[in-house]
C-alpha positions as YAML, in Angstrom:
chain: A
units: angstrom
residues:
- id: 1
  name: MET
  ca: [141.86, 141.43, -54.19]
- id: 2
  name: GLU
  ca: [141.51, 145.00, -54.36]
- id: 3
  name: THR
  ca: [138.08, 144.95, -51.26]
- id: 4
  name: GLU
  ca: [139.69, 143.21, -48.88]
- id: 5
  name: VAL
  ca: [142.87, 145.57, -49.88]
- id: 6
  name: LYS
  ca: [140.50, 148.16, -49.32]
- id: 7
  name: HIS
  ca: [138.53, 147.25, -46.14]
- id: 8
  name: ARG
  ca: [142.00, 146.54, -44.86]
- id: 9
  name: ARG
  ca: [143.47, 149.69, -45.01]
- id: 10
  name: HIS
  ca: [140.27, 151.55, -43.85]
- id: 11
  name: VAL
  ca: [140.71, 148.89, -40.80]
- id: 12
  name: GLU
  ca: [144.16, 149.87, -39.94]
- id: 13
  name: GLU
  ca: [143.00, 153.59, -40.64]
- id: 14
  name: LEU
  ca: [140.14, 152.71, -37.92]
- id: 15
  name: LEU
  ca: [142.78, 151.61, -35.91]
- id: 16
  name: ALA
  ca: [145.70, 153.81, -36.20]
- id: 17
  name: SER
  ca: [142.54, 156.49, -35.41]
- id: 18
  name: GLN
  ca: [141.60, 154.80, -32.38]
- id: 19
  name: LYS
  ca: [145.48, 154.66, -31.27]
- id: 20
  name: ARG
  ca: [145.83, 158.72, -32.02]
- id: 21
  name: TYR
  ca: [142.27, 158.63, -29.58]
- id: 22
  name: GLN
  ca: [143.70, 156.88, -27.47]
- id: 23
  name: GLU
  ca: [146.63, 158.86, -26.89]
- id: 24
  name: ALA
  ca: [144.60, 162.54, -26.66]
- id: 25
  name: VAL
  ca: [143.11, 160.59, -23.84]
- id: 26
  name: LYS
  ca: [146.61, 159.71, -22.57]
- id: 27
  name: LEU
  ca: [147.57, 163.26, -22.83]
- id: 28
  name: LYS
  ca: [144.68, 164.50, -21.01]
- id: 29
  name: ASP
  ca: [144.92, 162.51, -17.37]
- id: 30
  name: GLN
  ca: [148.75, 163.47, -17.48]
- id: 31
  name: GLU
  ca: [147.36, 167.07, -17.79]
- id: 32
  name: VAL
  ca: [144.73, 166.32, -15.14]
- id: 33
  name: LEU
  ca: [147.91, 164.57, -13.18]
- id: 34
  name: ARG
  ca: [149.90, 168.10, -13.56]
- id: 35
  name: LEU
  ca: [146.91, 170.09, -12.47]
- id: 36
  name: LYS
  ca: [146.08, 167.44, -9.31]
- id: 37
  name: GLU
  ca: [149.89, 167.89, -8.69]
- id: 38
  name: GLU
  ca: [149.47, 171.54, -9.01]
- id: 39
  name: VAL
  ca: [147.13, 171.06, -6.28]
- id: 40
  name: ASP
  ca: [148.49, 169.31, -4.06]
- id: 41
  name: GLN
  ca: [152.28, 171.72, -4.73]
- id: 42
  name: TYR
  ca: [150.07, 174.77, -3.58]
- id: 43
  name: ALA
  ca: [147.81, 173.39, -0.75]
- id: 44
  name: ASP
  ca: [151.15, 172.91, 0.99]
- id: 45
  name: THR
  ca: [152.44, 175.89, 0.00]
- id: 46
  name: LEU
  ca: [149.50, 176.95, 2.29]
- id: 47
  name: GLY
  ca: [150.50, 174.72, 5.04]
- id: 48
  name: SER
  ca: [153.64, 175.93, 4.96]
- id: 49
  name: GLN
  ca: [151.95, 179.78, 5.19]
- id: 50
  name: ARG
  ca: [150.26, 178.55, 7.55]
- id: 51
  name: LEU
  ca: [152.65, 177.27, 9.92]
- id: 52
  name: GLU
  ca: [155.24, 179.94, 9.58]
- id: 53
  name: TYR
  ca: [152.36, 182.17, 10.37]
- id: 54
  name: THR
  ca: [151.72, 180.59, 13.63]
- id: 55
  name: GLN
  ca: [155.36, 180.03, 14.58]
- id: 56
  name: GLU
  ca: [155.25, 183.90, 14.36]
- id: 57
  name: MET
  ca: [151.96, 184.25, 16.72]
- id: 58
  name: GLU
  ca: [153.70, 181.94, 19.16]
- id: 59
  name: ASN
  ca: [157.60, 184.28, 19.50]
- id: 60
  name: ILE
  ca: [155.63, 187.05, 19.86]
- id: 61
  name: GLU
  ca: [153.33, 185.00, 22.46]
- id: 62
  name: ARG
  ca: [156.44, 184.43, 23.88]
- id: 63
  name: ARG
  ca: [157.87, 188.17, 23.79]
- id: 64
  name: LEU
  ca: [154.82, 189.19, 25.12]
- id: 65
  name: GLU
  ca: [154.82, 187.27, 27.37]
- id: 66
  name: LEU
  ca: [158.28, 188.29, 28.69]
- id: 67
  name: ARG
  ca: [157.67, 191.53, 28.53]
- id: 68
  name: HIS
  ca: [155.16, 190.70, 30.47]
- id: 69
  name: ALA
  ca: [157.10, 189.09, 33.60]
- id: 70
  name: ALA
  ca: [159.85, 191.66, 33.21]
- id: 71
  name: GLU
  ca: [157.51, 193.89, 33.31]
- id: 72
  name: MET
  ca: [156.19, 192.38, 36.79]
- id: 73
  name: GLY
  ca: [159.18, 192.39, 38.48]
- id: 74
  name: ALA
  ca: [159.94, 196.06, 38.36]
- id: 75
  name: MET
  ca: [156.59, 196.58, 39.07]
- id: 76
  name: LYS
  ca: [156.76, 194.42, 42.58]
- id: 77
  name: SER
  ca: [159.84, 197.07, 42.51]
- id: 78
  name: GLU
  ca: [158.88, 200.04, 42.67]
- id: 79
  name: HIS
  ca: [155.51, 201.14, 43.94]
- id: 80
  name: ARG
  ca: [152.78, 198.72, 44.96]
- id: 81
  name: ALA
  ca: [150.16, 201.68, 43.60]
- id: 82
  name: ASN
  ca: [151.15, 202.06, 39.78]
- id: 83
  name: LYS
  ca: [150.76, 197.66, 40.06]
- id: 84
  name: GLU
  ca: [148.24, 198.71, 38.41]
- id: 85
  name: VAL
  ca: [148.23, 200.78, 35.73]
- id: 86
  name: LEU
  ca: [150.12, 198.65, 34.44]
- id: 87
  name: ARG
  ca: [148.54, 195.45, 34.68]
- id: 88
  name: GLY
  ca: [146.29, 197.58, 33.42]
- id: 89
  name: SER
  ca: [148.01, 198.78, 30.12]
- id: 90
  name: LEU
  ca: [149.65, 195.10, 29.40]
- id: 91
  name: GLN
  ca: [145.73, 194.17, 29.24]
- id: 92
  name: GLN
  ca: [144.65, 196.78, 26.66]
- id: 93
  name: GLU
  ca: [148.39, 196.17, 24.83]
- id: 94
  name: LEU
  ca: [147.40, 192.32, 24.68]
- id: 95
  name: GLN
  ca: [143.97, 192.92, 24.16]
- id: 96
  name: ASP
  ca: [144.94, 194.82, 21.35]
- id: 97
  name: LEU
  ca: [147.54, 192.63, 20.23]
- id: 98
  name: GLU
  ca: [144.77, 189.96, 20.58]
- id: 99
  name: ALA
  ca: [141.91, 191.53, 18.73]
- id: 100
  name: GLY
  ca: [144.99, 192.46, 15.46]
- id: 101
  name: TYR
  ca: [146.01, 188.95, 15.74]
- id: 102
  name: GLU
  ca: [142.52, 187.86, 15.78]
- id: 103
  name: GLU
  ca: [141.84, 190.72, 12.91]
- id: 104
  name: GLU
  ca: [145.17, 189.43, 11.16]
- id: 105
  name: GLN
  ca: [143.91, 185.61, 11.64]
- id: 106
  name: ARG
  ca: [139.81, 187.10, 9.76]
- id: 107
  name: LYS
  ca: [142.11, 188.25, 6.80]
- id: 108
  name: LEU
  ca: [144.55, 186.24, 6.15]
- id: 109
  name: ARG
  ca: [140.94, 182.92, 6.41]
- id: 110
  name: ARG
  ca: [140.07, 185.25, 3.91]
- id: 111
  name: ILE
  ca: [142.50, 185.69, 1.50]
- id: 112
  name: LEU
  ca: [143.26, 181.66, 1.36]
- id: 113
  name: GLN
  ca: [140.11, 181.08, 0.80]
- id: 114
  name: THR
  ca: [139.67, 183.89, -1.87]
- id: 115
  name: GLU
  ca: [142.53, 182.13, -3.86]
- id: 116
  name: HIS
  ca: [141.58, 178.44, -3.03]
- id: 117
  name: SER
  ca: [137.88, 178.91, -4.53]
- id: 118
  name: LEU
  ca: [139.54, 181.50, -7.38]
- id: 119
  name: VAL
  ca: [142.73, 178.32, -7.90]
- id: 120
  name: ALA
  ca: [139.61, 175.74, -7.96]
- id: 121
  name: ASN
  ca: [137.31, 177.80, -10.07]
- id: 122
  name: SER
  ca: [140.06, 177.79, -12.93]
- id: 123
  name: GLN
  ca: [141.06, 174.46, -12.69]
- id: 124
  name: LYS
  ca: [137.50, 173.44, -12.71]
- id: 125
  name: ALA
  ca: [136.63, 175.36, -15.56]
- id: 126
  name: GLU
  ca: [139.95, 174.47, -17.12]
- id: 127
  name: PHE
  ca: [139.43, 170.59, -16.20]
- id: 128
  name: ARG
  ca: [135.17, 171.11, -17.78]
- id: 129
  name: LEU
  ca: [136.91, 173.04, -21.21]
- id: 130
  name: ALA
  ca: [139.14, 169.83, -21.99]
- id: 131
  name: LEU
  ca: [136.67, 167.51, -21.13]
- id: 132
  name: GLN
  ca: [133.78, 169.69, -23.34]
- id: 133
  name: ALA
  ca: [136.90, 169.21, -25.38]
- id: 134
  name: LEU
  ca: [138.01, 165.49, -25.58]
- id: 135
  name: LYS
  ca: [133.99, 164.33, -25.63]
- id: 136
  name: GLU
  ca: [133.48, 166.98, -28.69]
- id: 137
  name: ALA
  ca: [136.99, 165.06, -30.67]
- id: 138
  name: HIS
  ca: [135.36, 161.91, -29.40]
- id: 139
  name: GLU
  ca: [132.20, 161.96, -30.37]
- id: 140
  name: VAL
  ca: [133.19, 163.50, -33.75]
- id: 141
  name: GLN
  ca: [135.82, 160.40, -34.21]
- id: 142
  name: VAL
  ca: [132.76, 158.22, -33.07]
- id: 143
  name: GLU
  ca: [130.60, 159.71, -35.97]
- id: 144
  name: LYS
  ca: [133.60, 159.09, -38.76]
- id: 145
  name: ILE
  ca: [134.16, 155.71, -37.53]
- id: 146
  name: LYS
  ca: [129.75, 155.05, -37.98]
- id: 147
  name: GLU
  ca: [130.20, 156.93, -41.40]
- id: 148
  name: GLU
  ca: [133.14, 154.74, -42.45]
- id: 149
  name: HIS
  ca: [131.30, 151.37, -41.07]
- id: 150
  name: THR
  ca: [128.33, 151.92, -42.71]
- id: 151
  name: SER
  ca: [129.91, 152.95, -46.17]
- id: 152
  name: VAL
  ca: [132.17, 149.71, -45.76]
- id: 153
  name: VAL
  ca: [128.52, 147.77, -45.23]
- id: 154
  name: GLU
  ca: [127.41, 149.31, -48.26]
- id: 155
  name: GLN
  ca: [130.60, 148.31, -50.08]
- id: 156
  name: LEU
  ca: [130.69, 145.47, -48.70]
- id: 157
  name: ALA
  ca: [126.92, 144.24, -50.23]
- id: 158
  name: MET
  ca: [126.93, 145.42, -52.54]
...
């Protein structure tokens, strides 16, 4: 009778241990989902920033086009000889702006890639550490359960 009570108590302890383990796994799963949501939010933010940058560049291009058209009208009304000088000036300015735009795009891409890599590496490292801790905890629990099982089997065999 006492052995049966001990055995029942031991089984209840094992079930409680298993429940705690399942709760820990559930918490880790929730943490992984939270991290995924953070990554998704970060991606949305990057997308928004990209869209804002693209819109700003379109606005700049429109202003440049308007400015170019206004200057072309003025050149036609003034001297035909100045037309080539102004056109050359506008071409150089446009090339400078395009070069600046391309350089800014390269900088932004490098920054975005660096930030993305840092976030991804950080999250990957956190996930690996959490996974390793979970594995180690699970291994310890499994080892304890095996030892307890062996002990119970030996006690029952007596």
